[in-house]
C-alpha positions, -999 to 999 in steps of 0.1 A, spaced: -131 124 -302 -110 108 -329 -124 76 -344 -96 52 -351 -117 33 -377 -123 62 -396 -92 60 -421 -102 23 -429 -139 30 -437 -129 62 -455 -103 42 -475 -127 14 -482 -155 39 -493 -129 61 -515 -107 32 -530 -138 22 -554 -149 52 -561 -114 67 -573 -116 47 -604 -146 67 -615 -126 99 -617 -104 81 -641 -132 68 -661 -123 33 -654 -143 2 -644 -145 -13 -609 -129 -42 -621 -108 -36 -651 -77 -60 -659 -42 -41 -659 -58 -15 -634 -54 -14 -597 -61 10 -573 -46 23 -540 -54 47 -513 -31 67 -489 -49 82 -459 -30 100 -432 -49 112 -400 -28 121 -370 -3 96 -365 -18 69 -384 -12 62 -421 -34 36 -439 -27 22 -473 -52 3 -492 -45 -17 -525 -69 -34 -547 -64 -52 -581 -81 -78 -603 -71 -115 -596 -61 -121 -632 -32 -94 -627 -19 -111 -595 -24 -147 -602 -25 -148 -639 -60 -164 -638 -93 -159 -623 -100 -196 -620 -102 -212 -588 -72 -234 -580 -78 -271 -592 -55 -287 -566 -32 -282 -536 -2 -275 -560 -22 -246 -574 -33 -232 -543 2 -231 -533 14 -213 -566 -14 -187 -558 -3 -184 -521 31 -177 -531 20 -150 -557 -3 -135 -531 23 -134 -505 43 -112 -531 20 -81 -524 43 -69 -495 39 -43 -470 44 -6 -484 75 14 -474 66 48 -461 93 74 -459 120 62 -432 120 99 -420 84 95 -407 92 66 -386 64 46 -393 58 13 -378 33 -15 -392 5 -21 -368 -22 -39 -388 -23 -59 -418 -59 -69 -434 -60 -93 -464 -76 -121 -480 -60 -155 -483 -65 -178 -514 -91 -200 -491 -110 -168 -485 -110 -159 -523 -117 -194 -534 -134 -213 -503 -148 -242 -528 -118 -253 -543 -102 -269 -514 -132 -292 -513 -128 -303 -551 -93 -315 -549 -99 -346 -528 -97 -380 -545 -124 -394 -520 -156 -375 -529 -180 -394 -545 -207 -368 -561 -214 -362 -596 -199 -333 -612 -226 -333 -642 -255 -319 -620 -261 -281 -616 -261 -281 -580 -227 -262 -575 -231 -226 -569 -214 -204 -597 -181 -189 -587 -177 -152 -594 -146 -150 -611 -141 -113 -612 -128 -111 -579 -102 -85 -566 -74 -88 -540 -76 -63 -512 -49 -57 -489 -47 -28 -462 -19 -20 -441 -20 4 -410 9 23 -395 17 43 -366 43 70 -375 60 92 -351 69 120 -372 41 119 -398 48 152 -409 77 137 -426 60 117 -449 70 127 -484 61 91 -501 50 56 -499 67 30 -520 45 -1 -532 76 -23 -538 54 -52 -550 43 -30 -581 78 -37 -598 65 -76 -597 33 -68 -611 44 -42 -638 18 -44 -660 -8 -28 -637 -15 9 -638 -25 22 -604 -51 48 -596 -42 64 -564 -62 84 -539 -43 107 -514 -62 117 -483 -40 139 -463 -46 164 -436 -38 196 -458 -49 180 -494 -69 154 -511 -57 144 -547 -57 117 -571 -30 105 -594 -17 77 -616 15 54 -614 24 41 -648 33 3 -651 64 -5 -634 62 28 -610 63 21 -573 63 54 -557 35 74 -545 43 111 -536 27 124 -506 27 161 -511 
């Protein structure tokens, strides 16, 4: 019996491990990670990058205006484009919003709060976070999959992206140089 969750947990497991093969840190500015998993007719593409490389900062948004700017940048991480011949249809997207990344920031931009900011009662924010997106496609002709384009990499053109491929016939790793958007699936 085929487990429909297997590509997700496998990609989630291998995405952080893929960086080890390239002797890089899990969170290294300028370096992103991607995984392409094809199992049966299901294609899963995962992407992970440091906040700094997407937002230009790892600081929580200070107000509603900053949250809006962060949300617009995050929205630029658009869905991958599998080869058209594979006839893939997007069936699921998993991603974190700005509110998920910085849940405490919304409470701090209100003018009507009356607590003292000089105390140490605020929990420390982990500024070394990553954005993580995962897209799942159902493909009518998965054997025709030749490439997956990550069009948003042209927007975030300073990123080097380490890629893990898990295909029925081959498992491999590669690296996209800054500005490259196409992952060859062979």
